[in-house]
N, C-alpha and C positions, 0 to 999 in steps of 0.2 A: 642335558647339563652336566651331569657326572656319571661316569661308568668305572666300576672296578672289575678287574678281570683276574681271577687266580691270586688274589692278594695272600701273602702269608708273612708271618713274622714269629720267630722264635727268640727265646733268651736262654742260651746255653741248650740243654736238653728238653727245655719245656716250650712247647708250642703255644703261643699267645693267641695268635689268629691263623686260621688253617683254611687255604683255598676259598675266600670270600670273593663272590662275584655278584654284582647287581648294577642296574641302571636307574637312573632318576631322571624324568623330564624337568624342564625348567618350571619353576613355581611349585614343585611338590614340597610339602611338608612332611618329612619321613621321620618316623621315630625308632630308635634302634634300642629294643628292649632286652633285658636279660639279667641274670643275678649278678652279684659282684664278682669280679674276677674271671669273667667269661671272655674278657677282650674287647669291650665296647670302647673303651678309652683309648687303648692302643691303636685300634682301627681309626678313630677320630683323629689320632695324633700323626698318622701315616698319611691320611687325606690332607692334614694341614701342612705337612712337610716337616714336622718336628721329628719323626722318625722315619727311618728308609725301610720299605719292605725288603724281605730276603728274596722275595720273587713276585712276580706279577705286574701288572700295570694298572695306573690310574690317571683317568682322561677328565679333565675339566674344561668344559667350553670348546671341544674338539681339539685341545691341546693336551699332549701326553707330559705329564708332570711328574711321573714316577715309573720307571720301566727301563728303558733303554739308557735314560739319563735321569738327572735329578733337578727339578726346579726348586730353588730355595723357598722358603716359607713367605718371605716378602714379595715374590714375584708371581704368587699363585692366584690371587685375588679370591682369598679364602679368609673369611672372618671367622674368629673362635672366641666364645666366652666360656671361661674356665669355671669350674664350680666355686672358687673362692673369690671371683670376679676380677681379681688382681687390678683394682684401680689404683693410681697414684695417690698416696694419701695428702701429699703437699700441693696438689693441683686442685683448681676448681673444677666444677662439672664442665664447664665450657673448655677449659684447658684439657682435661681428660679426652674429651670427644675430639678435640681438635688434633691431639697428639700424632695420630697416624695419617694425618692428611698431607699431601705434598703441598710444598711452599707455592702460594699463588693467590691471585686476588679472590678467587671463588672459595678461598678456605673459610673466611668468615661466615658467608652465606650459607654453606654446607652444614656449618655448625648451627646457625640459626634453624635451617631445614630439620636437623636431627632434635634440637631442643623442642621445637614445635611438634614434630611427629610423636615423639615420646612423652609429650606434656611435661616438659621440664623446664620451661621458660622462667618461671618465679625461682627456680633453684640454680640458675647458671653461674652465681657466683659463690656457691656454698662449697665447702669441702666435704670429702666423703664421709668423714665422722659425724657430720651435721645432718646426714641423710637417714632415713629409715631403711630397713633391708629391702623393701619393694623399690625404693627410690634409688637405691645403690644399683639394683637389678637392672633398672631402666636405663641408667647411664652406661653400664657395661655393655647393653645391646645397642645403644646409641653410637658408642664408640666403635663397635664392630661394623655397624652398618654405614658409618659415615664414608669409608672409602668405595662404597658401592661395590661389595664383593659378588662374586658370581655364585658363590655358595657360603652359607653361614652355618657354623658348627656350634651346637649348645651341649656342653658337657655337665650333665646333672645340673642345670642351671638354677634349679628350686630347692636344691636339697638343704640348704642351710637356712631356710625359712620356716618359720614355725607353721603349724597346721592350719591356722586361720588365714593368716596372710598369704600362704601358698597357693591356694586355690584361686584367690582374687588375682594376684598378681600374675600367675600362669594364665589366666583367662585373657587377661588385658594384653599381655606380650604376644601370646599366640595371635589373638585378633589382628593386632598391629603388624605382625610379620606376615600373615596371610593377606592382608590388605595391600602391603607393598609388593607382593608376588615374589618375594625372595624364597630362593631354593634353600631349604633347611636340612639339617640332619641333627636331630637332637637324641642324645643318650639318656636312658633313664633305666632304673629298676623299679619305678613305680607303675604298676599296672593299669592304674584309673588314669595316670597322667598321660600314658603312652595311648590307651584306647580312645581317650576323648580328644586327643590333640592330632593324632595322625592321619594324613591322606594314605600314606602307605606305611604299614607296620611292618617291621622286620625283627624276628624272634632270634637272638644270638644265644647259643649255648656251646659251652666249651670250646670256643674259638671259631666256631662256624655259624653262618646264618642258616638256620635249618628250616625257615618258612617265611614267607612274606606276601603281603597282599592287603586288600581292605580289611580295616580293623574288625568288621562284623564277620566276615568270612573266617578269619584267623581265629576268632573268639568262638564261633560255632562250629567250626570244622577244623580243630587242630590235628595236626598229622601224627602226633604221639601224646602220650600221657603226660611228659614232662611239659609240654607246651599247654596242655589243658589245664593242668594244676598250675601253671605259672601264672595264667590270664584269670583264674577265678576257682571259687569252689566247685567240686564236681565229684562224681563217683565213679571208680574204676572197679569193673566187674568181670569175672571170668565168663567166657561163653563157649558155646561150640556151634560152628556152622554145619548144616546139613541140608543138601538140596537148596542151597541159597537162602536158606533161613537160619539166623541165628537165635539160639535158645539159651536163656540165662535166667537168673532167679526172679528177674522183673517182668519177664515176658518174652515173646518172640517178636523179632524184628527183621525185615528184608534185608538179605545181604547179596545183593545182584552182583554176578560176576565173580563171586569169591569163591575160593575152592573149600572143599569140606575139611573141618580140622577144628583145634582149639583156637581161640582169640581172646581179646580184651575188649570191652565195650566201656565207652565214657559217656556219661550222660551228666550235664550241669545240673547242680542243685535246684535251680530255679525251673528246671524242666521236669520236675517231678511235682505233682499236684495232689492235694488231699480231695477226696471224693467218696461220698457214702457209698455208691454203687461200683467203686473202683474194685479190680479183681485182686488186689494184694494186700495182706494185712501186715502191720508193723506196730512195734511197741516203741513209744518215745521214751528215750533214756537220758535226754538232756537237751539243752538249748541255750541260744544267746539272743538277746534282743539288742538291735542297732538303731531303732527309731523308724527309720524309714522301711526297714524289714527285719525278719528274725530268720536264724538259722537253727533248724531242729535237728538233733542227732536221733536216728533210729536203728532198730533191730529188727531183722526178720527172723522168721521162726527157726531157720537154718544157721542163724548167728551171723549172717552176713550185715555189716555196718553200712548205713546209708546216711546222707545228709539232704535236707530238703529246706530250700529257701522260700520263705513265705512273704509275699508282698503285704504292706501295710502293718507289718510287724506283728502279726498274729500268732502267737505261740501255742501249740497244743499242750495239754497238761503232761507232765512228766509221769510216766506210769501208764498213761492211757494207751489204748489201742485204737490205731486209725487204719485208714484204708488209702492206699495211693495208686496213682498210674503214671506212666510217661506221658508228657505232653508236649515234647519239644524234640530236637533233632538227637540221634543216637550216633556216635562215632564209633567204628569198629577199627581197631588196630590189630595187626599181625601179632 
């Protein structure tokens, strides 16, 4: 459905997007995750046609829309939902949805379809300021879906909603979009949002997509420490490989095919566990309780700092000595 080949864009001497390539099949819900300023929104705007790449090719539904030539935004069959939603304040819900549709007899029935799909029938005659944040969000998505785009782009679509509303609205809209089979690329810097929504998770750092794949695979097997820490709490430790075994302060682990020498290890906080018969002793120096779980700060005898995440919210007492072991995947970085 959409393919990017070597896309790049600079502003003066600053490279905003550098050599980005990926391909998404029809119906994929892809999420582009990265910190603020890494180039996510610029990439989205180039796909939409609002910005022109300095180099590279964009193909949508087997049609080249950027590269040798430039297809204008209105001819790309791409929908875009901005962070601020950009609803017309003086237009009703129905009129906002109708705005981008071609003139014709089917216009009214298409609006009705969108009102029904997004559960907005009772709100069709209201103005945007008479709607809640979640209702405005659904109107913006309905307006973008109404012309039946090949690709729908969502730029931080839930950023302006408060925390309680955000989770519910996000779940509702993502379910609707997946039911329609729409190809979606959503930009976010919220890791929970990205991991829970994505069929394909793409990590963007400093203008480049540095890892992509199934969210579980990317979470459990990050290719570097930056991605590991971007996606959740973890421990970065110094290690040394000898004879395809890596030795570090929390134990020895297989390092098949890796040459001897120094390395870094990364292990998620939830992949350490407390056990009375575990081989490693640590002192509890702090912690935080989150309700559904807890994160304890530890220190080993050699001064190494660790964090361990406990399901069920059980926090060991600060100052106590506990015993821990690794019980999950350990990533090895050069």
